[in-house]
C-alpha positions, 0 to 999 in steps of 0.5 A: 472525513466530514460526515456529509462528504463521507455519505456522498462518497458512499452513495456514489460508490453504491450506485456507480454514479449520482446526480446532484438531484439524487444526492439532494433527495437521498441526503435531504439537503439543498442542491447548493449544499450538495454542489459545495460538498462535491466541489470540495471532494473534487478538489481533494481528488476523490470525485471525478469531473462531472459528465453531462447526462443528456435525456433527449428532451428540452432543458439543461442536461443534468450532470453525473458524478463518479468517484475518482480512483483515489477514493477507492482507498477510503473504503474497507479492504481485506487484502490481508485475508486474501494474502493469508489464505493464499499463503496457507494454501501454498504452504500445504501444497508446496514442499519445503524446497519449493517454498524456499524457492518461492520466497526467493522469487517473490523477494526478487520480484520486489527487488526488481521494482526498486530498479537500483543502479548496478554500479553503486558503491556500498554506501550508495546502495544502502541509501538507495535501499532506504529510499526504496523501503520508505517509498513503499512504507517501511519507515526505514532508517540506518542505525549502528548495530552491535559488533560494529555492524551496520543495520537498517531499522524498520519502524513499520511493516506494510505487510504486518497484518499478514506477517502476524500469522505467516512468518514466511512474509518476514522471510521475504522481507529479509531476503528482499533487503539482503538483495537490495543491499547486495549481500547473501540473505544468510548473512543478514540477521533480523532482530524483532523487538517487543515494539514490533520494530525490526533491525536488520544487521549486515556483515559490515560496518 
């Protein structure tokens, strides 16, 4: 992103809201220039429409600018650290059987988000599974596997940073994909490649 606009977003984030005059003073730019950048940020959905700030005295009211919800994604996140800490704590507190049940329930919750129609044919279910996986960022595609089996290739894992240290995340993914396709997870083979991509093989072709 252009440097001045990035700084405008950071200043508004820091203060919660800002006026054109405040941004102009902090950045050393004219009010006209600030308004130009704000309009571009608004057009991108990163800054919310301005609201009048009335001071009770004479003169035109100033307007304050706040960030739109979409702008939150531009700032650093550490979801992987939080998820990793939670998983580490759970693995210490739960027995193997309890952990097994937890992984299955997490997979079921993710499957419920897909809302796949219950009366689909196997081919339709595969296509619906692909559509859902790509919607949530897996970059999935169908691919013939060995022994005439059908496979789903995953080019991107949305939880890859957590999965590096917590293989149970990969197991949740395997169970989720198995449930989406409509087979038992024990029948689904997961092959990890050096490139970081995965291939999930099903017991049918």
